[in-house]
C-alpha positions as CSV (number, residue, x, y, z in Angstrom):
1,M,108.6,-5.0,5.8
2,K,104.9,-4.3,4.6
3,Y,105.2,-0.9,5.9
4,F,108.5,-0.2,4.0
5,K,106.8,-1.5,0.8
6,F,103.8,0.9,1.5
7,V,106.1,3.9,1.8
8,L,107.9,3.1,-1.5
9,F,104.6,2.7,-3.2
10,A,103.2,6.0,-1.8
11,A,106.6,7.7,-2.8
12,L,106.1,6.1,-6.4
13,L,102.5,7.5,-6.6
14,L,103.7,10.9,-5.6
15,N,106.5,11.0,-8.1
16,V,104.0,9.9,-10.8
17,A,101.5,12.6,-9.7
18,V,104.2,15.3,-9.9
19,A,105.4,13.9,-13.3
20,Q,101.8,14.1,-14.7
21,A,101.4,17.5,-13.2
22,Q,104.6,18.7,-14.8
23,A,103.5,17.2,-18.1
24,T,100.1,19.2,-17.9
25,D,100.6,22.3,-15.9
26,S,102.3,25.5,-17.2
27,T,102.8,26.7,-13.6
28,L,104.0,24.2,-10.7
29,I,105.5,26.0,-7.7
30,D,106.2,23.7,-4.7
31,V,106.8,25.5,-1.4
32,Q,107.9,24.5,2.1
33,I,108.0,27.1,4.6
34,E,108.7,25.7,8.1
35,G,106.9,27.2,10.9
36,I,103.8,28.6,9.3
37,P,100.2,27.3,10.3
38,A,97.9,25.3,8.1
39,G,95.4,27.4,6.1
40,K,95.1,29.2,2.8
41,T,97.9,31.1,0.9
42,R,96.9,33.8,-1.5
43,L,99.2,34.8,-4.5
44,V,98.9,38.4,-5.2
45,G,100.2,39.9,-8.5
46,V,100.7,43.5,-9.5
47,F,99.7,45.5,-12.5
48,G,100.7,49.1,-12.6
49,D,100.0,50.5,-9.2
50,R,97.2,47.9,-8.4
51,N,97.4,44.5,-6.8
52,Y,95.1,41.8,-7.7
53,L,94.4,38.1,-6.6
54,A,96.3,35.8,-9.0
55,D,95.7,32.3,-7.4
56,S,95.5,30.5,-4.0
57,A,96.7,27.2,-2.6
58,V,96.1,25.1,0.6
59,V,98.8,25.0,3.2
60,D,99.2,21.8,5.2
61,A,100.3,21.6,8.8
62,T,103.9,21.2,7.9
63,G,104.0,24.5,6.0
64,H,103.9,22.8,2.5
65,F,101.7,23.8,-0.5
66,T,101.9,23.5,-4.2
67,L,100.4,26.1,-6.6
68,S,99.6,24.5,-9.9
69,R,97.9,26.0,-13.0
70,K,97.1,24.8,-16.5
71,S,97.6,28.4,-17.8
72,P,100.9,30.2,-16.9
73,L,100.9,33.3,-14.8
74,P,101.9,36.5,-16.5
75,A,105.6,37.0,-16.0
76,G,106.0,39.4,-13.2
77,F,106.3,40.1,-9.3
78,Y,104.1,38.1,-6.9
79,T,103.7,37.9,-3.3
80,F,102.5,34.9,-1.3
81,L,100.4,35.9,1.6
82,L,100.8,33.1,4.1
83,P,98.2,31.9,6.7
84,G,98.4,33.6,10.1
85,G,98.2,37.1,8.6
86,N,101.7,38.4,9.3
87,K,104.1,36.6,7.0
88,N,104.5,36.9,3.4
89,F,107.3,36.4,0.7
90,S,107.8,37.5,-2.9
91,I,108.8,35.8,-6.1
92,L,109.9,37.0,-9.5
93,I,108.9,34.8,-12.4
94,D,109.2,34.7,-16.1
95,N,108.7,31.6,-18.2
96,D,110.5,29.4,-15.4
97,Q,107.1,28.5,-13.7
98,K,108.1,25.1,-12.5
99,F,110.3,25.6,-9.4
100,S,110.5,24.9,-5.7
101,L,111.0,27.1,-2.7
102,K,112.2,26.2,0.8
103,G,112.6,28.5,3.9
104,K,111.8,29.2,7.6
105,A,109.2,31.5,8.8
106,S,111.4,33.0,11.2
107,D,113.6,34.6,8.5
108,I,112.1,33.8,5.1
109,G,114.2,36.1,3.0
110,G,117.4,34.9,4.8
111,T,116.7,31.2,4.6
112,M,115.1,31.1,1.3
113,E,116.4,28.2,-1.0
114,V,115.3,28.3,-4.8
115,N,115.6,25.4,-7.1
116,G,114.4,25.9,-10.8
117,S,113.9,29.7,-11.0
118,L,116.9,31.8,-11.9
119,N,114.9,35.1,-11.5
120,T,113.7,34.3,-8.0
121,E,117.1,32.9,-7.0
122,L,118.8,36.2,-8.2
123,F,116.1,38.1,-6.3
124,Y,116.8,36.5,-2.9
125,K,120.6,36.6,-3.5
126,N,120.3,40.4,-4.0
127,Y,118.0,40.7,-1.1
128,R,120.4,38.8,1.3
129,F,123.4,40.9,0.1
130,Q,121.5,44.3,0.7
131,A,119.9,43.2,4.0
132,A,123.4,42.7,5.4
133,Q,124.4,46.0,4.5
134,D,121.2,47.8,5.8
135,P,121.9,48.0,9.6
136,E,125.2,49.8,9.0
137,L,123.6,52.1,6.4
138,Q,120.9,53.1,9.0
139,K,123.5,53.9,11.5
140,L,125.4,56.0,9.1
141,G,122.4,57.8,8.0
142,E,121.8,58.7,11.6
143,I,125.4,60.2,11.8
144,L,125.0,62.1,8.7
145,R,121.8,63.7,9.8
146,A,123.2,64.6,13.3
147,N,126.3,66.2,12.1
148,P,127.3,69.2,9.9
149,E,129.0,68.4,6.5
150,S,132.2,70.0,7.7
151,S,132.5,67.7,10.7
152,P,135.0,64.8,10.8
153,E,132.1,62.5,11.8
154,F,130.2,63.4,8.8
155,K,133.1,63.1,6.4
156,K,133.9,59.6,7.8
157,A,130.3,58.4,7.7
158,K,129.9,59.7,4.1
159,E,133.1,57.9,2.9
160,R,131.8,54.7,4.4
161,Q,128.3,55.1,3.1
162,D,129.9,55.7,-0.3
163,Q,131.9,52.5,-0.1
164,I,128.9,50.4,0.9
165,L,126.8,51.9,-1.9
166,A,129.7,51.3,-4.3
167,D,129.8,47.4,-3.1
168,R,126.1,47.3,-3.7
169,K,126.5,48.7,-7.3
170,A,129.4,46.3,-8.0
171,H,127.3,43.3,-6.7
172,L,124.4,44.2,-9.1
173,D,126.7,45.0,-12.0
174,E,128.2,41.4,-11.6
175,I,124.6,40.0,-11.9
176,Y,123.8,42.2,-15.0
177,T,127.1,41.2,-16.6
178,R,126.5,37.5,-15.9
179,Y,122.8,37.5,-16.7
180,P,122.2,40.3,-19.0
181,D,119.0,38.8,-20.5
182,A,117.4,37.7,-17.1
183,F,114.1,39.3,-16.1
184,F,115.7,40.2,-12.8
185,T,118.3,42.4,-14.5
186,K,115.5,44.2,-16.5
187,F,113.5,44.6,-13.3
188,K,116.3,45.8,-11.1
189,I,117.7,48.2,-13.6
190,A,114.3,49.7,-14.3
191,G,113.9,50.3,-10.5
192,Q,117.2,52.2,-10.0
193,N,116.9,55.8,-9.5
194,P,119.4,58.2,-11.4
195,D,122.7,59.1,-9.5
196,L,122.5,62.4,-7.7
197,T,124.6,65.1,-9.2
198,Y,125.9,68.1,-7.4
199,P,126.2,71.0,-9.9
200,R,127.5,74.3,-8.4
201,K,126.6,77.9,-9.0
202,P,129.3,80.4,-9.5
203,N,129.3,81.2,-5.8
204,G,129.8,77.5,-4.9
205,D,126.3,76.7,-3.8
206,I,124.6,73.6,-5.2
207,D,122.4,74.5,-8.2
208,T,119.2,72.6,-7.0
209,L,117.3,73.4,-10.2
210,A,120.0,71.9,-12.4
211,Q,120.1,69.1,-10.0
212,V,116.4,68.4,-10.1
213,M,116.3,69.0,-14.1
214,Y,119.1,66.3,-14.5
215,Y,117.4,63.9,-12.1
216,R,114.0,64.3,-13.9
217,G,115.8,64.1,-17.4
218,H,117.2,60.8,-16.6
219,F,114.5,59.2,-14.4
220,W,113.2,56.7,-17.1
221,D,116.7,55.9,-18.5
222,G,116.7,52.2,-17.1
223,V,113.3,51.4,-18.2
224,D,112.8,49.2,-21.4
225,F,109.5,50.1,-22.7
226,K,109.5,47.2,-25.0
227,D,109.3,44.9,-22.1
228,K,105.7,44.7,-20.8
229,R,106.8,42.3,-18.1
230,L,107.7,45.4,-16.0
231,L,104.2,46.5,-15.9
232,Y,103.6,43.3,-13.7
233,T,106.0,44.6,-11.1
234,P,105.8,47.5,-8.6
235,V,108.4,49.4,-10.5
236,I,106.4,51.1,-13.3
237,G,103.4,52.2,-11.1
238,N,105.8,53.5,-8.4
239,K,108.0,55.4,-10.9
240,L,104.9,57.0,-12.8
241,R,103.4,58.1,-9.4
242,R,106.7,59.5,-8.2
243,Y,107.5,61.2,-11.5
244,I,103.9,62.9,-11.8
245,K,103.2,63.4,-8.1
246,D,106.5,64.0,-6.4
247,L,108.9,65.3,-8.9
248,T,106.3,67.7,-10.5
249,P,104.9,70.6,-8.8
250,Q,101.3,69.9,-8.2
251,N,99.8,72.6,-10.3
252,R,97.9,72.2,-13.5
253,D,100.3,74.1,-15.6
254,S,103.3,72.1,-14.4
255,I,101.5,68.8,-14.6
256,I,100.2,69.0,-18.2
257,P,103.5,69.3,-20.0
258,V,105.2,66.6,-18.0
259,A,102.2,64.2,-18.4
260,D,102.0,65.1,-22.1
261,E,105.6,64.3,-22.7
262,I,105.8,60.9,-20.9
263,I,102.5,59.7,-22.4
264,R,103.7,60.6,-25.9
265,R,106.9,58.9,-25.3
266,V,105.3,55.6,-24.8
267,I,102.6,55.9,-27.5
268,P,104.7,53.2,-29.6
269,Y,104.5,50.8,-26.7
270,K,100.8,49.9,-26.4
271,D,100.7,48.4,-23.1
272,Y,102.5,51.2,-21.4
273,F,100.6,53.9,-23.3
274,Q,97.3,52.4,-22.2
275,F,98.4,52.2,-18.6
276,F,100.1,55.8,-18.6
277,A,97.0,57.6,-20.3
278,N,94.5,55.9,-18.0
279,W,96.5,56.4,-14.8
280,V,97.0,60.1,-15.5
281,A,93.4,60.7,-16.4
282,L,92.2,58.9,-13.3
283,Q,94.4,60.8,-11.0
284,Y,93.1,64.2,-12.0
285,E,89.5,63.4,-12.8
286,N,87.1,65.8,-11.2
287,T,86.3,64.9,-7.6
288,K,89.4,62.8,-7.4
289,T,92.0,65.4,-7.2
290,T,92.8,68.0,-4.6
291,V,95.0,70.0,-7.3
292,M,93.3,73.4,-8.1
293,D,91.8,72.9,-11.5
294,G,93.4,69.5,-11.7
295,E,90.6,68.4,-14.1
296,G,92.4,70.6,-16.7
297,V,95.0,67.8,-16.7
298,Y,92.0,65.4,-17.2
299,V,90.7,67.3,-20.2
300,H,94.1,67.6,-21.8
301,V,94.8,63.9,-21.5
302,I,91.3,62.9,-22.8
303,K,91.3,65.4,-25.7
304,N,94.8,64.3,-26.8
305,F,95.0,60.6,-26.2
306,F,91.5,59.1,-26.0
307,T,90.8,59.1,-29.5
308,P,89.8,56.4,-32.0
309,E,93.3,56.7,-33.5
310,L,95.1,56.1,-30.3
311,A,92.9,54.6,-27.6
312,Y,92.7,51.1,-29.2
313,W,91.4,49.5,-26.0
314,D,88.0,51.4,-26.0
315,T,85.0,51.5,-28.4
316,P,84.3,54.6,-30.5
317,E,80.9,55.0,-28.5
318,D,82.8,55.1,-25.1
319,L,85.5,57.4,-26.5
320,A,82.8,59.8,-27.8
321,K,81.3,60.0,-24.2
322,L,84.6,60.7,-22.8
323,Q,85.3,63.6,-25.3
324,K,81.8,64.9,-24.6
325,H,82.6,64.9,-20.9
326,A,85.9,66.7,-21.5
327,W,84.3,69.2,-23.8
328,E,81.6,70.0,-21.0
329,M,84.4,70.7,-18.5
330,E,86.7,72.7,-20.8
331,A,84.9,76.1,-20.8
332,S,85.3,76.4,-17.1
333,L,88.9,75.6,-16.7
334,M,91.1,78.2,-14.8
335,G,92.7,81.0,-17.1
336,K,89.6,80.9,-19.4
337,K,87.1,83.6,-19.7
338,G,84.1,82.7,-17.5
339,P,81.0,82.2,-19.7
340,D,78.0,84.3,-19.3
341,V,74.9,82.8,-17.7
342,R,71.4,84.5,-18.4
343,A,68.4,82.9,-16.8
344,L,65.3,84.0,-14.7
345,D,65.6,85.1,-11.1
346,V,63.2,84.6,-8.3
347,N,61.0,87.5,-9.5
348,G,60.9,86.2,-13.0
349,E,63.4,88.6,-14.6
350,Y,66.4,87.7,-16.6
351,K,69.7,88.1,-15.1
352,S,73.1,87.7,-16.3
353,I,76.6,87.4,-15.1
354,Y,78.0,89.9,-17.6
355,E,75.5,92.5,-16.3
356,M,77.4,92.8,-13.0
357,T,80.2,95.4,-12.6
358,A,82.0,94.4,-9.5
359,P,85.6,93.7,-9.7
360,I,85.1,90.2,-8.5
361,I,82.2,87.8,-9.3
362,V,81.6,84.6,-7.5
363,V,79.6,82.0,-9.4
364,F,77.8,79.8,-6.7
365,M,76.1,76.6,-7.9
366,Y,74.0,74.8,-5.4
367,S,71.2,72.3,-4.9
368,P,68.7,72.7,-2.1
369,D,68.6,69.0,-1.4
370,C,72.5,68.8,-1.0
371,E,73.5,68.5,2.7
372,H,76.7,70.4,2.2
373,C,74.9,73.3,0.3
374,Q,72.6,73.5,3.4
375,K,75.5,73.6,5.6
376,D,77.6,76.2,3.6
377,S,74.8,78.4,2.5
378,P,74.4,80.6,5.6
379,K,78.3,81.2,5.7
380,I,78.2,82.0,1.9
381,A,75.3,84.5,2.5
382,E,77.4,86.1,5.3
383,I,80.6,86.3,3.1
384,A,78.5,88.0,0.4
385,R,77.1,90.7,2.7
386,N,80.6,91.4,4.3
387,W,82.3,91.8,0.9
388,K,79.6,93.4,-1.3
389,S,80.9,96.9,-0.3
390,R,84.5,95.9,-1.1
391,G,84.0,94.9,-4.7
392,V,82.6,91.3,-4.7
393,E,79.3,90.2,-6.1
394,F,77.8,86.7,-6.1
395,F,75.8,85.1,-8.8
396,G,73.8,82.1,-7.5
397,I,72.6,79.3,-9.8
398,G,70.2,76.6,-8.5
399,V,70.9,73.0,-10.1
400,N,69.3,69.7,-9.8
401,T,66.2,71.0,-8.2
402,N,62.7,72.5,-9.1
403,E,61.3,76.0,-9.0
404,A,59.4,75.7,-5.8
405,D,62.3,74.1,-3.8
406,W,64.9,76.5,-5.3
407,K,62.7,79.6,-4.3
408,A,62.2,78.3,-0.9
409,F,65.9,77.6,-0.4
410,V,66.7,81.1,-1.6
411,K,64.3,82.7,0.9
412,K,65.2,80.4,3.8
413,N,68.8,81.5,3.4
414,N,68.1,85.1,2.8
415,F,70.7,85.3,0.0
416,P,71.8,89.0,-0.6
417,F,72.7,88.5,-4.2
418,T,71.1,87.4,-7.6
419,N,69.8,83.9,-7.9
420,V,68.9,82.2,-11.1
421,Y,67.3,78.9,-12.1
422,D,66.9,77.3,-15.6
423,P,64.6,74.2,-15.5
424,T,65.8,73.2,-19.1
425,N,69.5,73.4,-18.0
426,R,70.3,75.1,-21.4
427,A,71.5,78.4,-19.7
428,I,74.3,76.7,-17.9
429,Y,75.0,73.6,-20.0
430,A,78.9,73.3,-20.9
431,K,79.6,76.5,-19.1
432,Y,80.3,76.0,-15.5
433,F,81.0,72.3,-14.8
434,V,79.6,71.2,-11.6
435,D,79.9,67.6,-10.5
436,I,79.3,67.9,-6.7
437,T,77.5,70.8,-5.1
438,P,78.3,73.3,-3.7
439,E,80.7,74.6,-6.4
440,L,82.3,78.0,-6.4
441,Y,84.0,79.7,-9.3
442,V,85.7,83.0,-8.9
443,L,86.0,85.6,-12.0
444,D,88.4,88.5,-11.9
445,K,87.7,92.0,-13.3
446,D,88.3,90.7,-16.9
447,R,86.0,87.7,-16.1
448,I,88.9,85.2,-16.2
449,I,88.4,82.2,-13.9
450,V,91.0,82.6,-11.3
451,A,89.9,80.2,-8.7
452,K,87.4,77.1,-8.6
453,N,86.7,74.0,-6.6
454,L,86.9,76.1,-3.4
455,H,85.4,75.8,0.1
456,A,83.5,78.7,1.5
457,D,86.4,79.4,4.0
458,Q,88.9,79.7,1.1
459,L,87.0,82.6,-0.6
460,E,88.3,85.5,1.5
461,D,91.9,84.7,0.8
462,V,91.1,84.7,-2.9
463,F,89.4,87.9,-2.7
464,Q,92.3,89.7,-0.9
465,R,94.7,88.2,-3.4
466,E,92.8,89.6,-6.4
467,L,91.8,93.0,-5.0
468,R,95.5,93.6,-4.5
469,H,96.2,93.3,-8.2
């Protein structure tokens, strides 16, 4: 009888503690996952395309833990990384941050019971519906890939696939209709891709260009840019990356208008504007992009959007530094006329790029202390010798060095071309941007920059292409 009284007293204390926590905590998530080991669980949040550690909790030997917070979590998509290293599950929360979850480690998604969070409940309801369809969809996909469109097998599989996808859409439409204001509804609609269309050319072939243009034109239709909660889910970061990197040809002239349009579109929505402008700029920052002249995208974004009038998140001083950095890069973007450089050569005579008469000029910027320069310089010297009689001249510029080391480096590599050095840096400042040496620019007969950011073994392909013109 005493034991029974003790249990009742302990239960009463627990209820009081929970009631107190509910009275003081903004977030209280009680979780029981049968079959996970004791340890520490980490709650990982999302912003844009980055994950961050949002919180943590201690899991006991029964798989139970409680996450409590005085301040609420930002509404968004979160994942609990469970002890043991190979189990996790996700939740979708809005203002409803006091709820309980219960499931089994053997099938967390399939067994998850949610009490008190509509958005997470809908998340798992939809997960289970789609998970039940996935095996058949996978088999149908294999049939479609293995058979021609005209075959009976393909037509039968396609008909069944269409039916399953229609059922999936009907399932979601039912949720949208019943819960139009739920965060899950906004989240799911934003994540949907446009339906594929199959426009035909006059000869009956699919018009792939029209297909792509329609898809791109409707790619953002489901996103409510007034809802900043979506930035705290994987949807926006994934869509932006796909839109810019996958659906846009990766060359500067294609990327700039696409990036410009979508960034301008979100200017009225400050959180989206800040994320979009920063994301695009970082993707194409010098040394971080493999796109030829990708820094042209960076320069465009910085010049147009990182201004005191628009970039509310930064200080005028930092914005001025970014604008200066973009200005320093601008003169050496592809398509612009390569600036002249006039400086002293190893014999103390002034030499300039524009004095050269060859159809092609290679501006080669190097530093004697740079390991890659030391490795590539013999190859550069050999290429220069081989192509001198075929219309190619090199103009070497020593940077980040001193006169003695520069002259020793030129002599050691026996460079068969003009080399200059300006200890004041005035001769090259804001002309040919160099962040990492060696740097190679190729100028055509009109001294237009036609290639840059090259490796030595790419030069000869450029020469052959330009000399054919």
